[in-house]
C-alpha atoms as one frame of an Amber mdcrd trajectory, in Angstrom:
protein
  10.934  55.064-120.460   7.236  55.056-121.493   7.227  53.746-117.500   9.424
  56.513-116.080   7.273  59.307-118.332   4.620  57.700-117.187   5.334  58.283
-113.445   6.051  61.784-113.573   2.818  62.548-115.640   0.662  60.809-112.205
   3.357  62.293-110.199   2.134  65.758-111.666  -1.127  64.910-111.058  -0.857
  64.028-107.255   0.838  67.248-106.866  -1.672  69.442-108.206  -4.141  67.618
-106.400  -2.484  67.866-102.844  -2.228  71.409-103.781  -5.699  71.967-104.455
  -6.191  70.070-101.033  -4.180  71.214 -98.392  -5.725  74.728 -98.027  -9.901
  72.874 -97.636  -7.637  70.117 -94.861  -5.784  73.137 -93.200  -9.275  75.422
 -93.017 -10.996  76.237 -89.609 -13.739  77.210 -91.160 -17.563  76.355 -89.591
 -18.737  74.601 -90.953 -16.437  71.487 -90.806 -15.372  71.350 -94.325 -15.034
  67.028 -95.294 -11.606  67.590 -96.257 -10.140  68.451 -93.257 -11.705  65.593
 -91.611 -10.393  62.834 -94.091  -6.369  64.986 -93.899  -7.114  63.852 -89.547
  -7.988  60.292 -90.624  -4.906  59.925 -92.842  -3.078  61.426 -90.158  -4.570
  59.343 -87.498  -5.246  55.904 -88.718  -2.549  53.152 -88.270  -1.055  52.056
 -91.815  -3.355  48.337 -91.502  -6.426  50.377 -90.887  -9.616  49.838 -92.956
 -11.794  52.456 -94.041 -15.832  52.161 -95.064 -17.177  54.912 -96.976 -20.446
  55.574 -97.397 -21.801  56.309-101.357 -23.545  60.244 -99.832 -21.101  62.332
 -98.695 -17.758  61.175 -97.773 -17.570  58.811-100.990 -16.037  61.621-103.696
 -14.018  62.877-100.526 -12.635  59.707-100.129 -11.683  58.455-103.504 -10.515
  61.457-103.791  -8.304  61.522-101.163  -7.983  59.192 -98.519  -4.043  57.606
 -98.588  -3.146  53.874 -98.656  -0.111  53.093 -96.911   0.345  50.084 -98.469
  -1.611  47.406-100.947  -4.701  45.327-100.415  -8.254  45.492 -99.077  -7.844
  48.763 -97.253 -10.258  51.215 -98.385 -13.447  49.639 -99.461 -17.214  51.301
-101.431 -20.438  50.619-102.428 -20.454  54.192-104.951 -22.241  53.014-107.922
 -24.923  51.301-106.381 -25.920  54.522-103.820 -27.053  51.888-101.209 -26.985
  54.493 -98.257 -26.232  53.079 -95.249 -23.378  50.549 -96.168 -20.729  51.858
 -94.254 -22.285  50.801 -90.656 -23.174  47.444 -92.343 -20.342  46.482 -93.787
 -17.763  47.993 -91.161 -19.356  45.612 -89.149 -18.324  42.258 -91.606 -14.932
  44.122 -92.193 -14.249  43.742 -88.367 -15.313  40.330 -87.733 -13.463  39.623
 -90.609 -10.393  40.680 -89.571 -10.243  41.373 -86.007  -7.541  43.634 -84.092
  -7.477  46.016 -87.472  -9.356  48.997 -87.252 -11.989  49.821 -88.782 -13.809
  53.212 -89.855 -17.052  52.884 -91.079 -17.325  56.967 -92.649 -21.103  58.371
 -93.857 -23.609  61.194 -94.398 -26.253  61.845 -91.759 -28.911  60.624 -94.393
 -27.428  57.540 -94.389 -27.432  56.971 -90.971 -30.886  56.908 -90.544 -31.094
  53.690 -92.612 -28.571  51.195 -91.128 -28.075  53.535 -87.224 -30.147  50.438
 -85.373 -27.313  48.451 -86.407 -25.936  50.040 -83.352 -27.414  47.469 -80.732
 -25.308  44.838 -82.639 -22.135  46.139 -82.184 -22.707  46.789 -78.394 -24.428
  43.086 -77.989 -21.123  41.849 -80.024 -18.308  44.096 -78.422 -17.476  45.394
 -81.695 -14.932  48.192 -81.301 -16.456  49.901 -85.193 -14.816  53.411 -84.967
 -17.814  55.261 -86.783 -17.748  58.995 -88.605 -20.820  60.850 -89.401 -20.370
  63.636 -92.048 -23.407  65.679 -90.430 -25.001  68.116 -93.426 -28.987  67.891
 -92.607 -28.942  67.229 -96.391 -29.240  64.279 -99.092 -26.144  65.703-100.356
 -25.765  64.373-103.477 -29.209  65.093-104.601 -29.159  68.388-103.507 -26.182
  68.817-105.055 -27.681  67.586-109.151 -30.926  69.769-108.167 -28.803  72.883
-108.064 -26.541  71.810-110.737 -28.958  70.827-113.423 -32.191  72.009-112.434
 -31.432  75.798-111.573 -31.409  74.695-107.560 -35.604  73.754-107.550 -34.473
  72.257-104.549 -37.038  68.863-103.751 -37.141  66.208-100.379 -33.504  66.924
-100.090 -33.197  68.705 -96.527 -34.372  67.536 -93.250 -33.926  68.673 -89.263
 -30.200  68.340 -87.245 -30.173  65.598 -85.607 -27.757  64.913 -82.673 -26.093
  61.221 -83.895 -23.861  61.636 -80.696 -26.479  61.376 -78.247 -28.314  58.861
 -80.365 -24.874  56.321 -80.502 -24.916  57.580 -76.462 -28.552  55.752 -76.123
 -27.144  52.825 -77.787 -24.918  52.047 -75.335 -21.509  53.875 -77.736 -18.732
  55.983 -76.392 -19.543  59.177 -78.653 -18.440  62.940 -79.600 -19.632  65.831
 -81.369 -17.925  68.497 -83.119 -18.349  71.440 -84.359 -14.993  73.309 -83.857
 -12.296  71.959 -86.739  -9.929  72.190 -84.047 -11.496  70.110 -81.966 -11.808
  67.505 -84.483  -7.848  65.987 -83.912  -8.957  65.313 -80.185 -12.291  63.531
 -81.056 -10.937  61.585 -82.947  -7.991  60.205 -81.490 -10.494  59.468 -78.685
 -11.802  57.854 -80.821  -9.720  55.138 -81.883  -8.750  55.146 -78.551 -11.562
  54.098 -77.259 -11.566  49.494 -76.662 -15.200  49.727 -78.370 -17.299  50.768
 -80.668 -17.379  55.035 -80.654 -18.756  57.398 -83.191 -17.389  60.980 -83.549
 -20.883  63.395 -85.093 -18.708  66.394 -87.208 -21.027  69.446 -88.885 -20.221
  70.069 -92.084 -20.647  71.915 -95.103 -23.531  71.085 -96.946 -22.024  69.056
-100.052 -23.956  71.611-102.870 -21.986  74.453-101.425 -18.536  72.420-101.374
 -15.461  71.899-103.425 -16.847  68.096-103.875 -13.462  66.187-106.095 -16.294
  64.987-108.844 -16.538  65.412-112.365 -20.300  65.635-112.897 -23.289  65.370
-110.401 -26.417  62.948-111.597 -29.005  63.919-113.026
């Protein structure tokens, strides 16, 4: 009985979370909401896919809303350590460790700058890693913390927008840039179907203005 009661409570909580997630995932607003990116991957990824989330903007969204369809190490993140740039390098490791499996590294644009040089490794070794960049021109966790704890006294958290798709293409990686949420499905589907490394640069909402699934920002 206790087990049944516990499962019932879990289902109630899951239903409430999904109810809050659904309208954000379906939003056609610009910049694109992070929830829409998560929802698109939930629908398009094969069941055995591995998702590696950087501890920046993607981490809270994928920790809360990514759907794993069966047991196993299919979601990897290092949220507690906050090591930006983790997902690209870890995605390479996951791809080599489980060849033939779709591996997707999701990262913020701040994280992209830490390890983007490893795209040369992807091309040289012909590693078919898929990359999604949440491009919002901000160190999101830090700016959200400054908003919540320091009365919006922002310092060293904003930076210029980079065209990450063109950077990727310069390395020889197939890439797409998406500003219109209606085009997101097609771009991610094309990246997943590509037989080599691929990147989708998604212009997304800034984290400090989003309904991020976190209980408290640091700071």
